[in-house]
N, C-alpha and C positions, 0 to 999 in steps of 0.2 A: 900038837894040833890045838888051835885055839877054839875053845867051845864057848858059844854065846850063852847068854843067860837063858835059863829055862823059864817056862811059864806060858801062859796063853798069849798068843800073838794078836796084837791089836791091829785092826784094819785101818788103813790111812783115811783121814777125814775125806768125806765126799766133797768134790769141788762142783759148785754150782756155776752155771754159765750166766754171767751177768750181761744182759744186753744193754746196749747204750739207751739211756732214757730219752725218750722223745716226747714232745708235748702231745698230749692226747688230742685227737681230732674230734672236735665237738661239732656235731652237725646242728645247724640252726633249726629250731623248731618251726614248722610252717606257721606263717602269720595267721593269727586268729582273726578272721574277718567276721564282723558281726553280721548276722543275717539281716537283710533289709526289713525295716518295720513294715508290717502289713498295714496298708493305708485303708482305713475304714471309710466307706462312703456313706455311712449312716449319719444322720443329723444329730446334733446335740442341742439340748435346751438347758441353758444356765449351767453348762458343763456336764450335764447328765446325758449319756447316750439315749437316744430316743427308744432304742430297743429295750432299755431297762425301765421304761416308764409305763405305768398302767394308763389306760385311756383317760381315767378321771384325773390322775395326777398331771398328765400331759395337758389336759384342758385347763386345769387350774393354773399351771405355770404360764400357759399362753395368755390367759386372761390377765394375770398379774403383770406380765411383760407389756401388754397393751396398755394397761393403766399407767405403768411407769412412763411409757412413751408419751401418753397424753399429758401427764403431769409435767414432763420436761417441756413439751410444747407450750403449755399454759404458762410455765415459769418464764420461758423466753419471751412470750408475748407481753407478759407483765413487765419484764425488765425493759423491753423496747418502749412500752408506753411510758414508764417512769422516766426513761432517758429523754423521750420527746417532751414530756411535761417539764422536766428540768430545763431543757433547751428553750422552750417557749417562755418559761418563767424568767429566763435571763436575757432573752432577745427582745430588741425593739420591735414594736408592732408593725412598722413600715419598712425599715432598712435592716440589712443583715449585720447589725452592730449590737453591742451590749446595751441593755437599758440602764437607767440610772442606778438602780439597785446593784446590778451585777458589776457595773463599771466602778462604783465606789468600793465594792468588795475587792476587785482586782487592784484598784489603786492602793488600798490599805496593804495588800499583800506585797505589791511592788515597793512600797515605801519601807516596809519591814525588811525586805531582802536588801535594799540599797543601804540601809543603816547597818545591818548585820555584817555585810561583806565590804562595806566601804566603797561601793561602786556608785557612780553617778547615774541619775535617772531624772526624767522631767515629765511634765504634763503640759500639753499644748491645747489651748482652747480656740476653736474655730467658730466663726459666726458669719452667715451669709448676709452680705449687705443688701439692703432694699428688698428683702424677701417678700414683704407685703406687696410691693409694687409688682413683683412677678406674678403673685396670685391674682391681683386685681386686673392686670393686663392680659394675662394668658389663661387664667383659671387655676383652680386648685389642683387639677390633674397635672398641669404643667409644673406647679410648685412641688408636687410629690416626685415628679420626674427629675426636677432639679436636685432634690435631696438625694435621690438614688444615684444621679450622675456624680455628685460631689463625693459620695461615699465610695463609689466605684474607683474614682481616681485615687482617693486616699488609700484604699485597701490595696491597690496595685503598687503602692510606693512604700509600704511598711514591711517590717520583718514579722516572722511568726511569733516572736517574743513580744511584739508590741500589741496594744489593745486599743480598739476604737469603740467609743460609746456615743450614743445620742442622748444628751441630757434634757432635751426638750426642743420643740419647734424646729428651728434652723440652727441649733447649736450642737457642735460635736466636740468631743475631747479625744485626745490620743495620748496614751502612756508610751513614752519612748524609754526603753531600758538601755542601760549602759550609754547614756547620752549626756554629755556635759552641756554647758550653756552654748558654746560655739557650735557643737554638733546639732543641738536642738534648733537653734536659729537657722542654721543652714538647711535642715530638713523642712522646717516650717516654710521658709522662703521658697523652696523648691516646690512644695505642695501648692502654695498659693499661686505661684507662677504657672504651674500646670493647669490649675483650675481656671485661671484667668484667660489662658490662651487656648483652651479646649471648650468651645461653646457647645451647648446642648442643641441638637437638631430636634425641633418640635413643630410638627405640622407645617413643613416647608419653611420654617423659620429657624434662625439661630439665636439662641438666648445666651448672652454673655453673662458670666457670673463673677461677681467681685466678692472677695472674702477677707475679713479681718481676723487677726489672730493675736493671742497673747500666750506667753510661756512662763513656766515657773519650775525651777529645779528644786528637787527635794532637799530639805535641810534636816539635820539631826533633830529628832523630837517633833517633826512635822506630823500633821494629821490630814486626812483627805479634805476636810472642809477648808482648812487654811490654804492648802495647795491649790484647790479649785478656785478659791476666792482670789488668790494672787494672780493666777492665770486669767481669770475673768476680768479683773481690774486692768491688767495689761492689754487685754483684747479691746475693752471699751476705750482705753486711751488711744489706741491706734484707730479705732473707728471714728472717734471725734476728730482726730487729725485728718482722716480721709474726707470727712464731711466738710471740715473747714477749708481744705485744699480745693474741694470741688464747689464750694460756695453753697452747699446744701444746708438747710436749717436743720437743727436737731429736733 
């Protein structure tokens, strides 16, 4: 008979039950909703809740805020007055056009821009023919109305970039930006034609107005005096031709 080895008997290793691994089920945490902010209906002064202010501090802050508001109003009124003073300083005393000082300033600016960017620009000089006769026949009030009538027609036919100025009496000038000789002459002729065919109604009468003009396109190195003188000379040359054609003595 076969006898097995002697000695302590070893127990078999324990067998663990291995379960199939499954992904762990993770439950979503409930969304954290922020509690609504409590809306306070207490007033604030300069960012400080009124409830945190002592009566004396509150009164001081209210006084300070009132003084600031007064200063702002005073500053706005001063700014408005300065703007009005500047406007009056640049505007003709009778017509809604630039006076000579303002017109020459704008002319110098337009000439500088035309030379810098190489764009054409011109100045046109207008003069009302026989303006003295209008004053003598119908009175100076009629003469003022004629000036306003002419300016109204001119202003309705120019662009926002153009500038109209009254250099004296019955003489007006217009700066035409981006206008070469051909464009300038076309615009001037259209203005003269409109003035000629649109009489002024004055005390049940119609006053017909004749206008002479001269134009000068800016040249490199020009200055306002030379440009105005050139346009003025061209205007007087046309006025002489008109008088000779009508047989009127100069």
